[in-house]
Steps between C-alpha positions, in 0.01 A plus 500: 500500500133459423390243249583627144145439359315608808398847385273710718208481254500141376478151629831309469526190297454182705838369621612169651549612851771315701399670823132521464327596828221236457350353800224303337292475180160364552225407264146434638187355339172501684171337400142537634378321814154364561292716739327332796186604684698530811870550533783576260496378137663167414688333225321168471744359253817574699567157648494332170680785340786462755592149378447563137705827509792320670476226229549772235795686669688227700764453222605863551401549867532161671536623864170541680471734802172535695482855635374581842164624345433140391427403861193710518162435303506599139186711535679748724799538260337619179765623249783412737769253393515186700749263316834577338683314230872566478768423240719372789493512874526859623567611134330721254298527289168377664145483395225522768120418513204542713132543464450725198869591460824397335829689522855457346778670697863545405788687685870525424492262193245722315535540132199595292608258227455211741229652735261567213478142382463385864201727530339377181560140605348550844199669347441215250536255800217680681271490200578130451469410860192678626198264531235681295280203544465606860505880478540778230836651450486882449817700541431828675856650563850488355797686632870534435698638792872602534646584845839684499709620794747783462731538799461838666633579854418849611770488753773454234341652186593859456153573338187508713234263380272739282808648339630139419170421342527794285865448404502113452136392443381823319203530723404820690304487821416862621384559857335835581769716658265673736471169689852535633515890573460437879706180510872456451450203273668420174204468251729314259567228748188314605570194716205301337379473142213292336383661171271322265373626159285316254427581126275348238648302225374418155770227417429282679160630609514558875717716729866549594574558860830632639594496870801670635571424874779478755581148608792257551658236284706245703506755792630774273294821479353525148255677280253245384342528159193290420372518147181308426306467172148378585193406297161420650164361388430550127856612430641152602580257230260197501677259285852364574647616167375849566733539792804500268448849376383621840827391653701666224319831543515488883875439491561766246331775700657373835855516342428851357403623848799342670764634239350833500515535878856363536659673186832672577718421801292208627486332168879532465535328849262232412700418178816437702595142558411409862301189512446307183195326633307835462544549121162616371359669200 
């Protein structure tokens, strides 16, 4: 049976989900780089920031991993993470930094009640660690991204892809019927899909972007949902304490979009006990 409170015209209340399809939750903070007369812009404070940031986070993320990007010059990797700090070896969550960028990433252990304070702590660590005596610190972009995978195998599912999107994700995609008049093709069953839409937001100020695509998770064919709340330039909080409300607002709209999309049969499936590591609300 469909979820009892998942009516066709309202967003369900948020539930702890035992079988949440979360692949990864990612927060990203970027700050401005210094332009050069020749070449790419640089982050002149990064090398000092690297050591100071680790001092701030090592109690929570003691394991250091130098990523492959750390072997190339910093000036050719602007806004790319180079170093990773993990809670334990090969374990999550992680925080990552590079010239002009910091991220916090979580996977199966995600819970908003623990992820949110991690984000705020990492943001405060950036503000404390960045060497403003060397370069100005000016945040230019913030984003909160959720990537979910919903298993869908066209060879075993009785519903073709576009019909499945309508019935299970409440999303209609209509392709002009005339395109198929001279071809014996099922227009409800495309073999590829990568749809992205973006809409402006007022709270937080910015945009929300939704991508629905075909992909795989652990070699299982799946529908991948990518929901990203993004603020740029003047809409980005400038002080550490201002991020608190931004995070709350970004999470609320992300959750609303997710629960609106999966209301009904999928939400019922996600509430069934399957893997307690994926409990999320």
